[in-house]
C-alpha positions as CSV (number, residue, x, y, z in Angstrom):
1,M,85.6,77.9,93.8
2,A,87.5,74.6,93.9
3,L,90.2,75.7,96.2
4,A,88.9,73.7,99.1
5,T,88.9,70.5,97.2
6,G,92.5,70.5,95.9
7,A,91.5,70.9,92.3
8,P,93.1,73.7,90.3
9,T,90.9,76.7,89.6
10,G,91.2,78.7,86.4
11,V,90.4,82.3,86.1
12,P,89.9,83.9,82.7
13,T,91.9,87.2,82.2
14,S,89.7,88.4,79.4
15,P,87.9,91.6,80.4
16,A,85.1,91.0,77.7
17,A,82.4,89.8,80.1
18,D,82.6,92.3,83.0
19,G,85.5,94.6,82.2
20,L,88.7,95.2,84.0
21,A,86.8,95.7,87.2
22,G,85.5,92.1,87.0
23,V,89.0,90.7,86.3
24,W,90.3,92.8,89.3
25,R,87.6,91.4,91.6
26,R,88.4,87.8,90.6
27,L,92.2,88.3,91.1
28,C,91.6,90.1,94.5
29,A,89.4,87.2,95.6
30,L,92.1,84.7,94.7
31,C,94.8,86.7,96.6
32,E,92.5,87.0,99.6
33,S,91.9,83.2,99.5
34,R,95.6,82.7,99.5
35,R,96.1,85.0,102.5
36,S,93.1,83.8,104.6
37,S,93.4,80.1,104.1
38,A,95.3,78.0,106.7
39,V,96.9,76.2,103.8
40,G,97.0,79.0,101.3
41,C,97.2,78.5,97.6
42,L,99.7,79.0,94.8
43,L,98.6,81.5,92.1
44,G,100.2,81.2,88.7
45,C,99.7,83.1,85.5
46,Q,100.9,82.3,82.0
47,Q,101.0,83.8,78.4
48,L,99.9,80.9,76.2
49,A,98.3,82.6,73.2
50,G,101.3,83.4,71.1
51,G,100.9,85.3,67.9
52,A,100.7,89.1,68.0
53,R,99.6,89.0,71.7
54,G,102.6,86.8,72.6
55,E,105.0,89.1,70.6
56,A,103.6,92.1,72.5
57,A,104.1,90.3,75.8
58,A,107.6,89.3,74.9
59,K,108.5,92.9,74.1
60,L,107.6,93.8,77.7
61,G,109.8,91.0,79.1
62,I,107.2,88.2,79.5
63,R,108.2,84.6,78.5
64,C,105.5,83.0,76.4
65,G,104.6,79.4,75.7
66,G,104.0,77.9,79.1
67,W,106.3,79.7,81.5
68,T,104.4,80.1,84.8
69,Y,104.7,83.3,86.8
70,V,103.6,83.6,90.4
71,L,100.9,86.1,91.3
72,L,101.9,87.5,94.7
73,D,99.6,90.4,95.5
74,A,96.9,92.7,94.4
75,V,96.9,96.3,95.7
76,A,94.6,99.2,95.0
77,L,96.4,102.6,95.4
78,G,94.4,105.8,95.6
79,R,93.2,108.7,97.6
80,G,90.8,106.9,99.8
81,A,87.0,107.1,100.0
82,G,86.8,103.8,98.2
83,E,88.2,105.1,94.9
84,A,91.4,103.5,93.6
85,D,93.5,105.4,91.1
86,E,95.8,102.4,90.3
87,L,95.1,98.7,90.5
88,L,98.4,97.0,90.7
89,L,99.5,93.4,90.8
90,C,102.8,92.0,92.0
91,V,104.1,89.1,90.0
92,R,107.3,87.0,90.3
93,D,109.3,85.6,87.5
94,P,111.0,82.6,89.0
95,W,113.6,82.5,86.2
96,A,114.5,86.2,86.1
97,A,117.9,85.8,87.7
98,A,118.9,82.8,85.7
99,E,117.5,84.0,82.4
100,G,118.1,87.7,82.7
101,G,114.4,88.6,82.2
102,A,113.1,92.0,83.3
103,W,109.7,93.6,83.1
104,R,109.6,96.6,80.8
105,G,106.0,97.8,81.3
106,A,104.8,101.2,82.6
107,W,105.2,100.1,86.3
108,R,108.7,98.6,85.9
109,A,111.2,99.2,88.7
110,G,112.3,102.8,88.9
111,A,109.8,104.1,86.4
112,S,108.6,107.7,86.7
113,C,105.0,106.7,87.5
114,W,106.2,105.5,91.0
115,S,107.3,109.1,91.9
116,Q,104.4,111.1,90.5
117,R,102.7,112.9,93.4
118,D,99.0,113.3,93.8
119,A,97.1,116.4,95.1
120,Y,97.9,115.3,98.6
121,G,101.7,115.0,98.0
122,A,101.8,111.2,98.1
123,S,103.4,109.1,95.4
124,P,102.3,105.6,94.5
125,L,105.6,104.3,95.9
126,Q,104.9,105.9,99.2
127,Q,101.4,104.5,99.3
128,L,102.8,101.1,98.5
129,Q,105.6,101.3,101.1
130,N,103.1,102.3,103.8
131,G,100.2,100.0,102.8
132,P,99.3,96.5,102.0
133,G,101.9,96.0,99.3
134,A,104.8,96.9,101.6
135,A,106.3,93.4,101.5
136,H,107.0,93.8,97.8
137,A,107.6,97.5,97.6
138,A,111.4,97.1,96.9
139,A,110.5,95.7,93.5
140,A,109.1,99.2,92.6
141,V,112.4,100.9,93.3
142,H,115.0,98.6,91.7
143,A,115.2,95.4,89.6
144,D,114.5,92.6,92.1
145,P,116.9,89.7,92.2
146,A,114.0,87.4,93.2
147,G,112.2,88.4,89.9
148,R,109.3,90.4,91.5
149,F,107.7,93.2,89.5
150,W,104.6,95.3,89.5
151,L,102.1,95.9,86.7
152,S,98.6,97.4,86.3
153,V,95.6,95.2,85.9
154,A,95.3,96.6,82.3
155,E,98.8,95.5,81.5
156,F,98.1,92.1,83.2
157,V,95.2,91.3,80.9
158,R,97.2,92.4,77.9
159,V,100.1,90.0,78.6
160,F,98.7,87.1,80.6
161,D,95.9,84.9,79.3
162,K,95.6,82.3,82.0
163,V,95.6,82.3,85.8
164,H,95.5,79.2,88.0
165,A,95.0,78.7,91.7
166,R,96.1,75.5,93.4
167,P,96.1,74.8,97.1
168,R,99.5,74.3,98.7
169,S,100.1,70.8,100.0
170,R,99.7,70.5,103.7
171,P,103.0,69.9,105.5
172,R,103.1,66.5,107.0
173,S,103.1,66.3,110.7
174,R,105.8,64.6,112.6
175,S,103.3,61.8,113.6
176,H,102.3,61.1,110.1
177,P,102.9,57.4,109.4
178,R,104.9,58.1,106.2
179,S,107.1,60.7,108.0
180,H,108.8,58.1,110.2
181,P,109.4,54.7,108.7
182,R,108.7,52.0,111.2
183,S,111.6,49.8,112.2
184,H,110.7,46.1,112.1
185,P,112.4,43.7,114.5
């Protein structure tokens, strides 16, 4: 993976080669790289295909034609024992507030799927609030002013056709020569 070199890394979202499980593994690996790296990386996703796929994405609230969304998190919700019932991704639309966009997929804010209880009495929302997705759980309850929303990995591959990973720029230290211009006598 080119994350260490500073070069952008592309990840295909097509499940043709190794199915949704393969796409899920690649997206989780990118999210983990973002979390574990000292610098981290920015993860973006786009809908570039247009045509019927673009129209379907637009009906769900996705902007097509080069708009970049930020991939924030990947969370597997389930009953434990290594089995996940739902593979969810949290994505941020940076233009949602200004443009009035809103995700209209199955896992949209306030949708009934968030409150359906499993055999143990836990809902996906409760699992999210008490698990690794807690930082973005509010986006499951109400439309998020910051543009965050949740979608399943199946919805993700239907509406996004490109994912990029790019390392964040390292912040300059105070002693960096370009940080403090030298004064000349």
